[in-house]
DRENFIDREN-127667 format. One record per residue: residue in three letters; x negated, y negated, z negated of N, C-alpha, C, O in turn. Coordinates in steps of 0.05 Angstrom, whole numbers, plus 32768, in hexadecimal, padded with zeros to 4 digits. Each point is the difference from the previous one (the first is absolute). Example, Ala and Ser with C-alpha at 12.3 -4.5 7.8 and 13.67 -1.06 7.14 Angstrom:
ALA7EF880727F6480127FE880007FEE7FE880007FEB80007FF3/SER801C7FEB801B7FF07FE87FFF800F7FEA7FF27FF67FEA7FFC/
// end
This chain:
MET80017EFD8341801180027FE88000801D7FF5800080138010/ILE7FFF7FEF7FD68000801B7FF3801C800C800280147FF37FF9/PRO7FEF80268011801A800D8002800E80007FE57FF280017FEB/GLU80297FFE8015800F7FFE7FE77FFA80167FED7FFE7FFB7FE8/LYS8000801E80217FFC80167FEE7FE67FFE7FF07FFE80087FE9/TYR7FED7FED80247FE67FFC7FF280017FE97FED7FF380007FEB/ARG801C7FEB801D80037FE97FEE800F80097FE77FF97FF87FEA/LYS801B80198019800F800A7FE97FEF80117FEE80017FFD7FE8/SER7FEE801580247FEE80117FF07FED7FEF7FF07FFA80067FE9/SER7FFB7FE580247FED7FEF7FF2800D7FF27FE87FF37FFD7FEB/GLU80267FFA8019800E7FF37FEA800480137FE97FFE7FF87FE9/ILE80098021801D800580147FEB7FE680067FF1800080007FE8/ILE7FEA800480277FE780077FF47FF67FE97FEE7FF380057FEB/ALA80137FE3801D7FF77FE87FF0800D80007FE47FF57FF27FEF/ASN8020801C800D800E80017FE67FF280127FEC800880017FE9/TYR7FE4800E80207FF280137FEE7FE57FF57FF87FF47FF0800F/ASP8002801A7FDB7FE67FF77FF67FEA800E80107FEB7FF48005/PHE8019802580037FEE800E801280108017800C8014800A7FF5/THR7FE280008022800F8014800F7FED801780097FE87FFC8004/ASP8024801B80007FF38017800C8011800880188013800F7FFE/ILE7FE57FE68019800F800480198002801D80078014800A800A/MET7FD680057FF37FFF801C8007801580107FF1800D8012800B/ASP7FF67FE87FDC8014800E7FEF801B7FF380018014800B7FF5/GLY7FED7FDD8016801A7FF28002800A7FF67FE5801880007FFB/ILE7FD57FF87FF480067FF77FE57FF67FE37FFB7FE97FFA8007/GLY80287FF67FED7FF87FE57FF780017FFF7FE28013800B7FF4/TYR7FDA7FE87FFF7FFE7FFF7FE380067FE47FF67FF67FEC800B/ILE801A80127FE080067FE77FF37FF780027FE3800680137FF2/ASN7FEC7FD880057FF87FFE7FE480157FEF7FF180057FE98007/TYR800580237FE480117FF27FED7FF17FFD7FE57FF380137FF8/TYR80107FD67FFC7FF37FFB7FE780147FFF7FE980167FF48002/GLY7FE380197FE780107FFE7FE87FFD7FE47FF47FEA7FF58000/CYS802C80007FF67FFF7FE57FF580177FFE7FEB801280108000/THR7FEC7FDC7FF080167FFA7FED80067FE27FFF7FEE7FEF8004/GLU802B800C7FF880097FE47FFA800A80007FE3800A80147FF6/LYS7FF37FD57FFD80087FFD7FE580147FE97FFE7FF97FE98006/THR801F801D7FF180157FEC7FFC80037FFB7FE37FF2800C7FEF/SER80217FE3800A80067FFB7FE4800D80187FF2800180027FE8/ALA800980118029800E80177FF57FF1801A8002800480127FEF/ALA7FEB7FF180257FF3801A80047FE87FFE80127FFB7FEB800D/THR7FF5802B7FF47FEA80038013800880158014800680177FF8/ASN7FF97FE28021800B801280157FEB800880147FF67FEF800E/PRO8004802B7FF47FED800A8014800D8000801C801980038002/PHE7FD77FF98013800A8002801B7FE8800680137FE97FFF7FF7/LEU801C800680227FEB8004801480007FE8801480157FF58006/THR7FD4800480037FFD7FEA80137FE9800680137FEE800F7FFA/ARG80137FE5801E7FE9800280137FEE7FE77FFD7FEB7FFF800E/GLN801D7FEE7FE27FF17FE77FFD7FEC80017FE98006800D7FEC/GLY7FE47FE580177FEC7FFF7FEB80067FEB7FEB7FEF7FEF7FFB/VAL802880137FF980097FEC7FED7FF580057FE47FF380157FFC/TYR80117FD97FF27FF680027FE58016800C7FEE80167FF57FFE/SER7FE480227FF68014800D7FEE80017FF27FE67FEC7FF57FF6/ASN802B800B7FFD80037FF67FE5800F80147FEF801880038003/PRO7FD9800C7FEB7FE47FFE7FFA7FEF80118014800B800C8012/ILE7FDB7FF47FE97FEE800F80118002801E7FFA7FFC80118012/TYR800B7FF67FD68002801C7FF8801680047FEB800A7FED7FF5/THR7FFD802C8007801380087FEB7FEF800E7FEA7FF280138006/ALA80107FE37FE27FF0800B7FE98012800E7FED80167FF67FF9/VAL7FE180217FFE801080117FED7FEE800B7FEA7FEA80088006/SER801F7FF87FE27FF3800D7FE9800C801C7FFD801780037FFB/ALA7FD8801180098009801C7FFF800880087FE37FF47FF67FED/ALA801F801B80118009800A7FE67FF1801B7FFA7FFA800F8012/GLN80027FF67FD47FF380197FF980138018800380187FFD7FFA/ASP7FDE8019800F8010801880037FEE801880037FE87FFD8006/ALA8023801B7FF67FF0801880027FFB8008801D7FEF80118005/ALA801F7FE3800E7FFC8006801C80047FE7801080087FEB7FF5/ALA7FF38016802580047FE98011801E7FF98002801080128003/ILE7FF67FD47FFB801C7FF7800180037FEA80157FED7FF38007/LEU802C800A800280067FEB80137FFF7FE57FF2800E7FFC7FEC/SER7FE27FF2801F7FFC7FE67FF380097FE9801180057FEA7FF5/LEU7FFF801A802580077FE98011800D800B801A7FF68014800B/THR80207FDF7FFE800C8006801A80047FE6800E800C7FED7FF5/GLU7FEA8011802480057FE8801080078008801D7FF58013800B/ASP801F7FDF8000800A8006801B7FF77FE9801380067FE97FFB/TYR7FEC801E801A7FF87FED801480108005801A7FFE8015800C/ASP80137FD87FFB8013800380167FFB7FEE80187FF47FEA7FFC/ILE8013801F801B80017FEF8018801A8006800F800780188003/THR80077FD480068019800380107FF88001801D7FF27FEF800A/ILE8018802580047FF98004801C80127FEE8012801880007FFE/ASN7FDB7FF08013800E7FEE80127FFC8007801E80097FF18011/TYR7FEA80267FF47FFC8009801B7FFE801E7FFF7FEF800B7FF1/GLN80218004801E8000801D7FFE7FE5800B80087FF57FFA8015/ARG800180177FD97FE6800D80058001801D7FF7801280087FF1/THR7FDA800780187FFE801C7FF87FE580057FF37FEB7FFD800E/MET8014800A7FD97FE780067FF37FF7801C8008801080138001/ASN7FD77FF080067FF6801A80087FE180017FFC7FF17FF3800E/GLY8007801D7FDE7FE480027FF97FFC7FFE7FE2801280047FF1/ASN7FD57FF580087FF97FFD7FE380017FE37FF77FF37FEF800B/ILE801E800C7FE180007FE67FF27FE880007FED7FFD80127FF0/ILE7FF27FDA80137FE87FFF7FEE80067FEA7FEB80067FE98006/MET7FF7801F7FE180067FEE7FE97FE77FFB7FF07FF380127FF6/ASN80077FD580067FEA7FF77FEE800C7FF17FE9800C7FEB8003/ILE7FF0801F7FE5800A7FF47FE77FE97FFA7FEE7FF380127FF5/PRO80077FD480067FEA7FF97FEE800A7FFF7FE380167FF77FFA/ALA7FD880137FF4800880027FE47FE77FFD7FEE7FEA80038009/ALA801B7FF67FDE7FEA7FFF7FEC800B800A7FE680177FFF7FFA/VAL7FD6800C7FF6800780097FE57FEC7FF37FEC7FE97FFB8007/VAL80227FFF7FE17FF07FF37FEB800380107FE7801680047FF7/SER7FD480057FFE800080117FE77FF07FF27FEB7FED7FF18005/ASN801980157FE17FF17FF57FEA7FEF80147FF17FF47FFA7FEB/ASN800C8020801E7FF080147FF37FF98016801380067FFF8018/SER7FEC80167FDE7FF6801580128013801880027FF88014800D/ASN80207FEB7FE880128016800380098002801E80077FEC800B/PRO7FF9802C800180088003801C801C7FF78005801380077FF1/LYS7FF17FE98024801A7FF6800880017FFF801E7FEB8002800D/TYR802D7FFC7FFE80027FFE801E801B7FF58008801380007FF1/ILE7FEE7FF98029801A7FFA800D8000800E801B7FEA8007800B/TYR802D7FFF800080038008801C801B7FF6800A80117FF87FF1/LEU7FF28009802980177FF5800D800F801580117FF48012800A/THR80267FEB7FF7800F800E8015800D7FEA8011800A7FEC7FF6/ILE7FF780188025800D7FED80128014801080117FF98012800F/GLN80207FE67FEE8015800C801080097FED801680057FE87FFB/THR7FFB8022801E80097FF08017801D80068004800880178003/ILE80097FD47FFE801D80038001800B7FEF80177FF97FE98003/LYS801A8023800C800F7FF28013801C7FFC7FF5800D80137FF7/ILE7FFD7FD48009801B7FFA7FF680107FF580187FFA7FEB800B/SER801B80247FFC80107FF98017801E80027FF9800980167FF8/GLY80067FD4800A801C80017FF9800580077FE38014800D7FFA/GLY7FD97FEC7FF5800380067FE37FF8801C7FF9800180077FE8/VAL7FF68009802B7FF7801B7FFB7FE1800180007FF47FF88013/SER800180137FD87FE380027FFD7FF7801C8009800B80147FF8/THR7FE07FEC80197FF48019800A7FE380007FFA7FF17FEE8009/SER800580267FE87FE480017FFA7FF0800B801880078015800A/ILE7FE57FDD7FFE7FEE800980157FEA80117FF57FF68012800D/GLY80037FE97FDA7FEC80117FF37FF47FF27FE880037FE77FFD/THR7FF180287FF17FF27FF57FE87FE4800B7FFF7FFC80188004/VAL7FF17FD77FF77FE480087FFD7FF67FF77FE5800A7FED7FF4/THR7FE1802280027FF57FFB7FE67FE27FFA80037FF2800F800D/THR80047FDC7FE77FE47FF980027FEF80107FED800A800F7FEF/ASP7FDC7FEE80137FEE800A7FEC80017FEE7FE7800E7FED8000/HIS7FE1801A7FEC80007FF17FE77FEC7FE980017FEB8002800D/LEU801B7FE97FE57FED7FEB7FF97FFA80057FE2800F7FF87FEF/ASP7FDA8015800C7FF880087FE57FEE7FEB7FF37FF17FF2800E/ILE8012800C7FD87FEF7FEE7FF17FFB800C7FE58012800B7FF3/ALA7FD57FF480037FF8800C7FE77FEB7FEF7FF27FEC800A7FF6/ALA80187FDC800B7FED7FED7FF3800F7FE67FFC80157FFB800B/ALA7FDF7FF47FE4800B7FE67FFB7FF87FED80167FEC7FF27FFD/THR8022800F80197FF87FF1801880187FFC8012801780077FF9/THR7FE47FEE801F80157FFC80147FF7800D801A7FE97FFD8008/LEU8029801280047FFA800D801A80147FF8801580187FFE7FF9/TRP7FDF7FFF801F80127FFA80177FFF801780147FEB800D8003/LYS802B7FF7800B80018015801480147FF8801680147FF47FFB/MET7FE58014801E80137FFD8016800A801C80077FF28010800B/PHE80277FF57FEE800C8019800780068000801E80087FEC800B/CYS7FF3802A800280068003801D800E801C80047FF580147FF8/ILE80227FEC8014800F8019800380127FFD801880087FEA8007/LYS7FFE802D8006801080008019801A800E7FFB800380127FF0/GLN80117FE4801F801B800D800080088005801D80007FED8010/SER8006802C7FF780088006801B801D7FF88005801180057FEF/ALA7FF47FEF8028801B7FF9800980038009801D7FF17FF78011/THR8023801A7FF48004800B801B801A7FF7800C801580087FF7/ASN7FE97FE7801D80177FF7800F80177FF57FEE801780088003/VAL7FE17FE77FEB80147FF47FEE800A7FE6800C7FF17FED8003/VAL802980138005800B7FE9800E800A7FEC7FEA800F80067FEE/LEU7FE77FE1801580087FEA7FEF80117FEC80117FF57FF48012/LYS802480097FE780127FEF800F80017FE47FF47FF87FFC7FE9/VAL80127FF1802780037FE57FF6801280007FE78016800B8000/GLY7FE07FE87FEB800F7FFF7FE77FF880157FEC80077FFE7FE8/ASP7FEB801680217FF580157FED7FEB7FF37FEE7FF47FEB8006/THR800880227FE37FEA7FF87FEE7FEC80177FFE800780177FFD/LEU7FDF7FE180067FEB80137FFB7FF47FF97FE47FF87FEA7FFC/ARG8007802A7FF37FF77FFB7FE47FE980127FF97FFF80188007/PHE7FEE7FDD7FEB7FEA800F7FF380037FFE7FE27FFC7FEA7FF5/GLU800C802C7FFF800480007FE37FE7800A7FF27FF880178003/ILE7FFB7FD77FEF7FE780077FF2800680057FE3800B7FEF7FF2/LYS7FEC80288004800280067FE47FE480057FF57FF0800E800C/VAL800B7FE67FDD7FE680027FF3800380117FE780107FF97FEF/TYR7FE0801C800F800080117FE87FE67FFB7FF17FEB7FFF800C/SER80177FFF7FDA7FE97FFA7FF07FFD80157FEA8013800B7FF6/TYR7FD37FFA80027FFB80127FEA7FEE7FF17FEC7FE97FFA8005/LEU802380017FE47FF27FF57FE9800480137FE8801680017FF6/PRO7FD5800D8002800380157FEC80097FF57FE57FFC7FE87FFA/LEU800F802A7FF6800A7FF87FE57FEA7FF97FED80067FF57FEA/VAL7FE18011801C7FEA7FFB7FEE7FFA7FE27FFD7FF07FF97FEE/GLY801C7FF780227FFC7FE37FFC7FF27FF280177FF7800D8013/GLY80077FD97FEB7FF47FF0801580167FF28010801780027FFB/THR7FE07FEE801980127FF280117FF98006801D7FE980058007/LEU802B7FFA800A7FFD8002801D80127FED800E801980027FFE/ASN7FDC7FEA800F800F7FEE80107FFA8005801E7FE980068007/PHE802B7FF8800A7FFA8004801C800D7FE9801080147FF57FF9/LEU7FE08006801E80097FEB80138004800C801B7FEE800F800A/ILE80287FEB800380058007801C80017FE6801080107FEE7FFB/TYR7FDE801080187FFC7FE8800F80137FFF801980058015800C/HIS80047FD37FFB80127FFD80177FFF7FE4800B80147FF28000/ASP7FD4800580087FFC7FE5800A7FF88000801D7FE980078005/PRO80287FF2800E7FF88000801C7FE87FEE80067FF180058013/ALA800B7FE67FDD7FE97FEE80047FE7800B7FF57FEA7FF58004/SER801780227FED7FE9800E7FF57FEF7FEF7FEE7FE880018002/ARG80257FF07FEC7FF27FF27FEC7FF780137FEA800C80157FFC/VAL7FDF7FE57FF57FF780107FEA80107FF87FE780047FE87FFA/GLY8006802C7FF880107FFB7FE87FF080027FE77FE87FFB7FFF/ASN8026800D7FEB7FF480017FE67FF1801B7FFC800B80137FF5/ILE7FDD7FEE80157FF080187FFE7FE27FF97FFF7FF87FED800E/THR7FF980207FE17FE47FF97FFD7FEE800B80177FEC7FF48007/ASP801C802380047FF0800C8016800B7FF5801B8011800D800C/THR7FE57FDC7FFD800B7FF380177FEF8006801980077FF78016/THR7FE480197FE87FEE80048016800E800C80187FFD7FF78017/ASN8014801E7FE5800E800D8015801E7FFE7FFE800F8010800B/CYS7FFA7FDC7FE6801C7FFE7FFA800F7FF480187FFC7FE98007/VAL80178026800480127FF68015801C80037FF5800780157FF6/SER80097FD6800D801A80017FF480178003801480177FFE7FF9/GLN7FE280088020801480058015800B801C7FFD7FF180148002/MET80297FEE7FFB800F80198002800B8002801C800F7FEF8009/THR7FE88026800680088002801C800D801A80077FFA80157FF5/PHE80197FE9801D800E8018800C7FFD7FFE801E800C7FEE800C/THR7FE4802380007FFC8000801D80138015800C7FFD80187FFC/ILE80167FDE80148016801180097FFE8004801E7FFD7FED800F/PRO8004802D7FF97FFE8006801D801C8001800D8013800D7FF6/PHE7FF07FE4802080198000800F7FFB8009801D7FEB7FFA800B/LYS8029801380007FFE8007801D80017FE7801080107FED7FFB/LEU7FDF8012801A80007FEA801280158004801680038017800B/ASN800C7FD57FFB8014800180167FF47FF4801980067FEA8008/LEU7FE9802680047FF17FF6801880108006801A7FF77FFA8016/
// end
């Protein structure tokens, strides 16, 4: 019979998508997803490969002399088992831009990681991606990848972990159109985009937690 302490460790490790025993870290993948009701479209996080409704969020950018905030979405998960985040959170955000002329345009993202405990919000950090540039009448797809450091952040039962995604767009005043799509489908279906060769629609947050071995 396996000793109790080893059976307990195996059960704990089984709850992670992959582990680094040497560093004492277990990683969990959460997927961005949305549900659509008769009243609203609500983003959330899930570990399941479910079908999002819709597959993506589409926005038509407004013209301005500088980059402006065009979209804010909050992806939340409620904590049901006390854990401690420790290491780099890896975030993959798929996006596409659609332009109708050759005027230079772009989008970029900021992602703020927030812990909400007892109604109090605490920022763990904010990161800014590079640009997805477009300067032709075409469609371009990009998978943003960026890391956020989290050091010994305790998440208690009932806390909420939130990833606040803000999309900034630049559409110059000289004219043209710029539409952008932010994908969030755990099932990774292909959405409304012409360049489907490398299109992945999974939005993922890979979170490092301390192992209780």
